[in-house]
Structure formats: structure tokens, C-alpha cells
N, C-alpha and C positions, 0 to 999 in steps of 0.2 A: 504493500500500500504506500502511496505517496505521503511523504512527511509534509504536512501543511505548516504554514507560518501563522503566528497569532494574528497578523494583519489580515490574512486571507480568511481565517475562520470568523473573525469579528465582523467581516463584511458579508458573510454568507446569509442568504435569505432562504436557504433550504436547511431544515433540521431533520433529526432522526436519521443521521448518516454516521457510519463508522469513520473515525478520524484518528490520525496519529500526529503527535507533536513533540518536539524537543525544545527545552529551554532551561532557564534558571529560576529557581524559586525566589520570589520576592517576599512572600509571607506564607505562613501555614498556621491556620488558627483552628482551634477546637478539634484538632486531629481529623479535620474533615475538609476544610476549604483551602486549596492551594491557589495563590495568585502567581501565575506563570508568565514570564516575559522572555522573548527570544531576540529582542533588538529590532524587530521589523516594524514596530510601532511603539509609541509612548504608552499605549494601553496594555494592561494585563488581561489574560483570559482566566476566568475562574474554572478550576477543575475540582469537581466534587468527589471525594474519596469515600468509598464504601468501607469505613474503618472496621466494621464487624467482620468483613471477609478479606481484610488486607493483613498480611503478616506484620506482627508488632515490630519485628526487626526493621522492616521497611519503613514503617511509620516513624521510628526513631531517627532514621537517616534523612527524612525530609525536613531539612533545615534551610534557613535563609542562605542563599548563595549556591546551594547544591544544584548540579546539572541532572535533569531527569528526562526520561522518555515515557510518555503517557499514550496509551491506547484507550479509546472510549467512544461514547456516543455523543454526538453534538445535539443538544436539546435547547429548547427555549428556556431562558433563565427565569427562575422564580424570584430572584432578588432584584434589587435596584442597581443601576449603574451599567448594566450590560444587557444586550439582547439575547445572547446565547452563552452557554457554558458547556463544559464537557463532564459527562458522568463517566468517571474513570473505571475501566474494567481491568487495566493492567498498568503497573507502575514499575519502571526499572530505574535504579539509581546509576547514573553514568559517572558521576563524580561527587564525592562527599564534600561537605563544607563544614569546617570546625566552627560551631556556633560560639565558642568561647573567644576565638581570635579573629573571626571574619570581620574586617573593618567596616563594611558597608551595611550596617544594621538598618532596619526600617524605622528611621527617625531622621530628623533634620541634622545635617552635618554642615560645618562651616566650609567655605570655599578654600580656605587655607588648609584645613585638614584633608580635603579631597585632592588638593594639589600634591600633598605628600603621598597620596595613594592614587596617583594618576593612572596607574595600570588597571585600577578597578573602578575609577570614578564614572565610567560610562554605564555602570550598573544602576546609576541613579537616573531619575527622570530628567533632571536638569541637563546633565551632560549627554545623555543619549539624544535628547532633543537638539542640543547645540551641534553635536557631531553629525546627526542626520541632515541638519540644515547646512552645515559646512559642505557635506557631500553633494547636496542638491545644488548649492550655489556653484560649486566646481563644475558640475555637469552643465548647468545653465550657461556658464561662461564658454565652455567648449562648444556647446550647441549654437550659441549666438554667432561665434566667429565662423564655425563651419557652415552655418546657414547663409552667411554673408560673404562667402568666398575667400576667407582668410586661410593661410597655411600656418600650421603650428610648427614653431621653430624651437629647438632645444639649444639655448645659448650656453656658453661655457660656464661651469661652476668655478673652475680655476682660471685666474686671469693674471696677466703679467704686469699690470699697472693699476694705479688709482687715478687715472687721467680724468675721470669724471669728477673727482673731488667730492663724492657723495658721503664720505664718512670714514671713520677708522676701520681698518681691514684686518682680518685674521690671516696670519702668514701661513703658507703651506711650505714645509721644508722637510728634507730627510737628513739635514746636517746634524752632527752630534751637538746637542744643546750645551753640553759641558765643555766641549773642546772643538769649536768650529774652526775650519780653515780661515786664515786671516790674510789680508793683502799687506803690502809693504807699509801702508799707513796705519795698520792695526784694525781696520774695519773688517767685517765678515765678508769673505770671498764667495759671493753667490754664484760665480761661474763654476764652482765645484758642486753646486747643489743639483738636485735631480733635473730641473728644467734649464740649468745653465744660467739662470737669472733669478731675481727675487720674484716670488709668486704668492698670490693671495686668493682668498675666497671672494667671489664677486659681490659687489654691492648693487649691481643692476645689469640686466641683459640688453639694455636699450641700444647702446652703440653698435653692438653686433647685430641686433635686430634691424637697425637702419640699413646695414649692408645688404641684408636679404630683401628688404622692402624695395631696394633699388635694382632688383632683378626679378623678384617674384610678384611685386606690386603691393600685396597686402599680406602681412604676416603678424603673428603675435607670439609672445613668450608667456609661459605660466610655469614658474619654477622657483626654487629656493634661492634666497639672497641672504647676505650676512653683514652685520654691522658690529664692530667691536667696541662700540661706545659703552662706557661704564655707567649705564643709565638704568636705575632700578625703579622705573615708574610703571604705572598701570597701562601705559600706552607704548612701551618699548620692548622689543624682543631682539635677541642676538641672531636668531635664525627665523626667517619668516618667508612668506611666498608673495611673489609679485606678478601681476598681469600687465604686460606692456605691448600693446599693438603699435605697429608702425605702417604707414601707408604712403606710397609714392603718389605724386601729383595731387596731393591734398593740402589745402591751405588751412589757416587757423579756423576759419568759419566751418569748413568741412570737419575739422577735428572736434569742434564743439558739438556739431550735429551728431557725429559718431558717438562721442562719449555720452551724450544725453540719451540717445536711443539705446545704447548698450546698457546703461544703468537701469533704465526703465524696464527693459526686457528681462534682465536678470532678476530684479526685484519682483516683477510680475509673475515670473516662473514660480518662485517660492510661495507667493500669495495664493497661487492656484493649486500648488501641489503639496504644500506642507502645512495645511490648515491646522491640524491637530497639534503639531509641535509649536507653531506660532501661538496658538490659543493658550497652551500651557505656559509658555514663556511670558506671554502677556499677563497672565494671572499671577505668575511669580513676581513680575516687575511691580504690579499693583500692590502685592503684599509687602514687598521691600519698601515701596514708597511710603507706606503707612508709618514706618519707623524713622523716616527721615524728616528733617526740618522742611517746612513748606517751600523754602527757596531752592532746596535741592531736589525736589520731586520732579518727575517727568511731566511736562505739560501735555503731552500726547500719549495715548496708548501705543503699544508696539505696532499694531496694525494700522492705526491712524498715521503714524510716522511714515510707514512704508507707502501708504496710499497718498500721503502728502507729496512724496517724490513721484510716484507713478502717475498721478492724476493732474499734476501741475506742469505747465511749461516752465522751463528753467529761464530765469531772468538773466540777461546778459548785460553786464555792467563793467565799464572800464575801471581800472584801478584808480585813476584820477578822480572819477565821479564818486567812487566808494570812499575815498579819503575825505572828500568834501562832505559827504553824508555823515561819516563818522565824526569828523571834527565839529560839526554843528549839532550833533545828537545830544539829547539830554544826559545820557550816562557820561559822555565826555565832558560836557559843560559843568555837570555837578560832581565831576571827579569820581564817578562810580566805577569806571573802568580801572582795572589794575594797571594797565599800560595805556596812558593817555596819548591821544593822537594830536600832535601839534603841527606836524609839517609833512609835506609830500616826501615820500621815500621811506616811510616807516614800514617795517616788516609786520604785517597783520598777525595778530594772535587769535586764538580760538574764540575768545570773548567777542572780538570785533566781527569775526566771520559769522558767529551765531546771531549776533544782533542784526546783521544784514538779512539773514535768512528768516529768523523767527519773529523779529519785531518790525523791521522796516518794510521789506518786500513781501514777507509771508509766503514765500515759495523758494524752491532751490535756486541758487544763484551761481552763475559762472562769471568770475572776474577775469579780465584779460588786459593785456598791455601793461605789464608790471615794469617797475624800474629795472634797468639792466644790471645794476650793481647788487641786487638781491636775488638774482636768478643765475642759472648755470650758463657756461660759456657757449653751449651748442644751440642756444635759442636765437632765433632770427632777430637781428637788430632792426628796429623801425627807422623810418626816415628822419625822425626827430633826434636820433642817435642817443636818446635818453631811456627809451623803453624797448622792450623786446616782445615778440609775439608769443607770450606765455598765457596760459589759462589754468585756473584752478576751479574745481567744482566744490561748492559749499552745501552741506546738508544740515538739517536740524539736529541738535543735540551733540554734534561731533565737530562741526566746522569743515575744514578742508578734507576731502576724501579722495579726489582725483587731481593729479597735477600733470600738465602736458604743455606742448608748444609746437609751433611750426619751427622746424629745424633750420639752422643757418646753412643755406645751400651754396653761398658765394665763397669761393676759395680764399680770396684775399681778405675778406672781412673775417672769416673764421681764423685765419692765421694771425691777424691783428689781435683778435680777442684772446687767443691762446697765449700770445706773447705777453700781453698785459697781465695775464694770470700766471706767468712762468710755467706754462705747460709745454714741455719739450715736443717739438714736431716729430722727432724720431720715435716717440712713444706711440703716436697716433698716425703714423704714416699711411696706414691702411684706411683710416677714417678720412684723411685728407684726399686720398685717391678717389673717393666717391665724388668729390667736388671737381676732380679733373676729368673724369670719364663719364660723360652723360649726366651731369648734375641736373637736378630738377627740384622744384618745390616738393617738400614732403613733411609729414607731421606725425605725431604720436602722443601717447599719454601713458601714465603709470598709475596703477591702483594697488595699494597694499591689501592683499586678500584678507588678512586677519582684521584689518580696520573695517572692511565690508562685513565680515562675519559678526563683529561686535555691534555694528549698526543694526543688522537684521535680528540678532538674538536679544539685544538689550543688555548683554553682559558688560559689566563695568570694568573688567580687567582683561587685558589682551592675553594673559596667561591661561585664561579659561576658554579660549576659542581655538586653541591649537592642541593636538594630542599631548605632546611632551614639550613644554616650553623650555627654551634655552635662554638663560639670563645670566648676568654676572654672578659668579660663585655657584651656579646651578646648571649641571648637565646630567641630572639623574635620569635613570631609565635608559 
């Protein structure tokens, strides 16, 4: 007989059929009622044990966390909370669970405790919901790009330079850490290393993706990236995943169109396909809000926040216009902002971005044409020579979620910008080659995947939206 999933059985409209199921015991009460879950849904299925005809030794082994195999009859449920249940006729213990030491007991656990037991935390409703949504978002991303003619590109994880200047990097080396070979001036001789030069883990696949866009037209990366910043905040990881599309012959306006359509499509996918998990996490967020001060509570429910993005057109605003709005805003004039806006050129903080989205425009916002000196070297310089063709997408509750730009396609301008920032041409000779051989307008953007998962799930700490977080002083599991 086919082994069914909990999800399949709970959606059955036919009863009085023989079924088989395997899963883990969530609870077992009165020596009669097993709540069984197999990860296919946030919901458990109730299995009713005929304890009078079940071996006592088996009953003693049905404990929270145990893996079991049940055969029985699917019947209409007599209790509340479910339409069907299983009248068990056979119970096999596949794997025992020690009730004295099993960490995930049927009670509320702190997120900190669950991080310490990350190998088991998906046995809880919260983390099973988060990780199913993470999986669904990943699929939706690949589906969107595949449906729109993009090619999936695997960019290098090991790279030879930090030419992008995106952050501190992790070194990759096979040299003896205690006794490395040295040059005449006493520095480490990386010519003796595995790659013959200094190598690091990548902070971004963007530059390599540009090279493929300039031959395949439309490409995207979706892979791990690494930052060695010693930052122990709720929004930073040392290892995380990035989505980075790059498109040839597309200007900044096309880039904004693509990013808006992409974000709406991905969020709409989970709204349509992950209703139960979203409903649970929305209820969880509402319960958490009750214990917070009024000022820290979420102004929108989880679903309302997603609908806020999906159902609204994104307002496009220049950085210059945004600065004027912020400078003249009540929070700025009354010094309610932590970082006051006094002049053009300021680097916007999350509080400013959220004000624009949640209070002023009351819709998602795309800011564009940022000051050149606060953006990366590869962004196209505007004719005013003060701003670049950059864009950031701002969402409620989180601020900036997507960052992108039209790339600088003019060889001489790019060389000048690299020289001003002391970026050696020999490190990026291949990147400059794109501007020599068939250069053209092209654009792209980056989205931190964990930032997106946080937005969708309402989780407040980025360590709770990735299976095994890597942070300073922590590489457990």
C-alpha cells in the first residue's frame, strides 16, 4: 500500500479507506490519541489507538519525538479541529525517542534555545512553517526566471579578489597557518598557495554574472555568498544566499520594471500556495505583538504586509526628491529620527526608508539616482556627474530589500572610477574586456534571500530563517 502524507490525508474527502502513514509523534495523550506530523504540513493528523488491543510495550514507546509507522482506517473525526482521523489497527515503532532528554517537548521554547538545537528545531510548528516557506520562495524564484527566459548561472564561490569592495572576505588557503612561506619583505608568499595567489570566498556573483549576460542576454545567480564582518546583529549572517539577475540591453527603467514584477510574482506565489503556514505565522506574530510596547508592534498583519506589496504599484522617487521629503518631514523637524537629514548626500537609514514607505507614500517605493560617492564603482554615472543610475526597493517594516543599477558600460568612464577608488585594472581585466568587445547598456539587481524570507515569515532575527546560521564565534552543526 502507498504511504500517504499527512497533507494528503487531511485533504481527503473520501473516508472509510485503509491508509498507511509514517511520521513523528508530536503528542500522545490518554494512551489513546497520537498527534502525528511528517513535515508535509503544519497540521497534525490524529491517530486513535485501540489501547485495549495494543501491546503495552508498544504503548510505552510512543513518546514525543518517536518515529512510527501506522496502518489504519481513515474515518470522519469525532473531535474538533480536524475533518478526518485514523483509527489505528497496527503501530510499528521505527525509532524510539528518550522522553527524558528529547529537547523539543510540546511546550513553548525560546528562539535562543531552538537555535542551540537547530538540528531538531524544524520539529516545531514555527520552524517547519518558516522552512517550508523558504523552500516555496526558492522554487518561486527559479520558476519566475525560467518562465521569463533567464538562464541560471553558477558563479564562483572562490574568487581571486575583492575588487567589488562589498565587505570583509574569508580567505581560502592551504598554506601552513603556523609557518607560511614568506617573501623577501616578510609578507606571506601566496604564489606558493594552492591557487598561486590570494583567494577568498565570494561576496557577490554579480561581476561574473555580467559577463554571461553579455553573451546569453538574461541570466541570474542564486547561490551562497560570504561576509567576514564581525557583526552580531539580528540582520547579519556570515554565510547567506543571494539572487542576482543581470540583463543585456536593459536600462534602469527596465531594471525597475523587472524587479517590481519579480517581487510581486514571488510574493504572490506564497500567498496562493502557502496559506496554512502564513496563517500560523501571522497568528504567532499577533501573539508576540501583545507582549511588546505599542510603538514596537507591527502595524500590519503578515498577510496584509504581503498584499501591500503585491496589490500596490511601486512609487518611483529620485533620491533628491526623497531627501527633500525627509528633510521637511515632521520626524526630522522634531528630531524624532535617530539620524537627522540635513543635507543632500546623506546615506539613508532604515528609519528614513520606512517613513517613505509606511507614512509618506503608503506603498512600496523605488528610489533611484543616488549620489555617486555612496554607491559602488560599477554603477553608471549620470550626466550631472554627481549621481549614478542606482535603484533601491523599499518595503514596509524592513526598508531596503533590493539594490541594483544600470551598469557602467563606457570603458573610459569605468577606468576613471576604478582609478579614483584605487582598484587595480589588472585585477578586473576581464571585466574591462566587456567594455571593449561589444559593450552595451545592461543592468541588474541583488536580493538577499534571507532578508526576503524574514519579510515573508515575520521572523525578527535572520538566524531563524536559515537552517544553520553562520555568525561570529558560531559555526555549529
